[in-house]
ROSE-4610 file (N, C-alpha, C; in Angstrom, 1 decimal, always signed):
// ROSE-4610
residu = [M/M/M/M/M/M/D/D/D/L/L/L/K/K/K/E/E/E/E/E/E/K/K/K/P/P/P/R/R/R/A/A/A/R/R/R/E/E/E/L/L/L/R/R/R/I/I/I/S/S/S/R/R/R/G/G/G/F/F/F/D/D/D/L/L/L/A/A/A/S/S/S/F/F/F/N/N/N/P/P/P/H/H/H/G/G/G/I/I/I/S/S/S/T/T/T]
num = [1/1/1/2/2/2/3/3/3/4/4/4/5/5/5/6/6/6/7/7/7/8/8/8/9/9/9/10/10/10/11/11/11/12/12/12/13/13/13/14/14/14/15/15/15/16/16/16/17/17/17/18/18/18/19/19/19/20/20/20/21/21/21/22/22/22/23/23/23/24/24/24/25/25/25/26/26/26/27/27/27/28/28/28/29/29/29/30/30/30/31/31/31/32/32/32]
x = [+26.7/+25.4/+24.4/+24.9/+24.0/+23.5/+24.4/+24.1/+22.9/+22.8/+21.7/+20.4/+20.5/+19.3/+18.8/+19.7/+19.3/+18.8/+19.3/+18.8/+17.5/+17.1/+15.8/+14.7/+14.6/+13.5/+13.5/+14.6/+14.7/+14.1/+14.4/+13.9/+12.4/+11.9/+10.5/+9.8/+10.4/+9.7/+9.6/+10.7/+10.7/+9.6/+9.5/+8.5/+7.1/+6.9/+5.6/+5.2/+6.2/+6.0/+5.7/+6.4/+6.2/+4.8/+4.5/+3.3/+2.1/+2.3/+1.2/+1.0/+2.0/+1.9/+1.3/+1.7/+1.1/-0.3/-0.7/-2.1/-2.9/-2.4/-3.2/-3.3/-2.3/-2.4/-3.2/-3.0/-3.7/-4.7/-5.9/-6.9/-6.8/-6.2/-5.9/-4.7/-3.9/-2.7/-2.9/-4.1/-4.5/-4.6/-3.8/-3.8/-4.5/-4.7/-5.3/-6.8]
y = [+55.7/+55.6/+56.6/+57.7/+58.8/+58.4/+57.7/+57.2/+56.3/+55.4/+54.5/+55.2/+56.2/+57.0/+57.7/+58.2/+58.9/+58.0/+56.8/+55.8/+55.2/+55.3/+54.7/+55.4/+56.7/+57.5/+57.4/+57.2/+57.2/+55.8/+54.8/+53.5/+53.5/+54.2/+54.3/+55.0/+56.0/+56.8/+55.9/+55.1/+54.2/+53.1/+52.6/+51.6/+52.1/+53.3/+53.9/+54.2/+54.6/+54.9/+53.6/+52.5/+51.2/+50.7/+50.8/+50.3/+51.0/+52.3/+53.1/+52.6/+52.4/+51.9/+50.5/+49.7/+48.3/+48.4/+49.2/+49.4/+49.8/+50.7/+51.2/+50.1/+49.3/+48.2/+47.0/+46.7/+45.6/+46.1/+45.9/+46.4/+45.7/+44.6/+43.8/+44.3/+45.2/+45.6/+46.8/+47.3/+48.4/+47.8/+48.3/+47.8/+48.8/+50.1/+51.1/+50.9]
z = [-13.2/-12.5/-13.1/-13.4/-14.0/-15.4/-16.1/-17.4/-17.4/-16.4/-16.3/-16.0/-15.2/-14.9/-16.1/-16.9/-18.1/-19.2/-19.2/-20.2/-19.9/-18.6/-18.2/-18.8/-18.7/-19.3/-20.8/-21.4/-22.8/-23.3/-22.6/-23.0/-22.8/-21.8/-21.4/-22.6/-23.1/-24.2/-25.4/-25.7/-26.8/-26.7/-25.5/-25.2/-25.4/-24.9/-25.0/-26.5/-27.3/-28.7/-29.4/-29.0/-29.7/-29.3/-28.0/-27.5/-28.2/-28.4/-29.0/-30.4/-31.1/-32.5/-32.6/-31.6/-31.6/-31.2/-30.3/-29.8/-31.0/-31.8/-32.9/-34.0/-34.0/-35.0/-34.5/-33.2/-32.5/-31.5/-31.7/-30.7/-29.3/-29.3/-28.1/-27.4/-28.1/-27.5/-26.5/-26.5/-25.5/-24.1/-23.2/-21.8/-20.9/-21.4/-20.5/-20.5]
């Protein structure tokens, strides 16, 4: 159960990194 909790923030960081790259590439990718 602790593994799942630690994997959640890691996936979030990966998603943010990917979203940032996509947003920089796609102007429509910016959701903020």
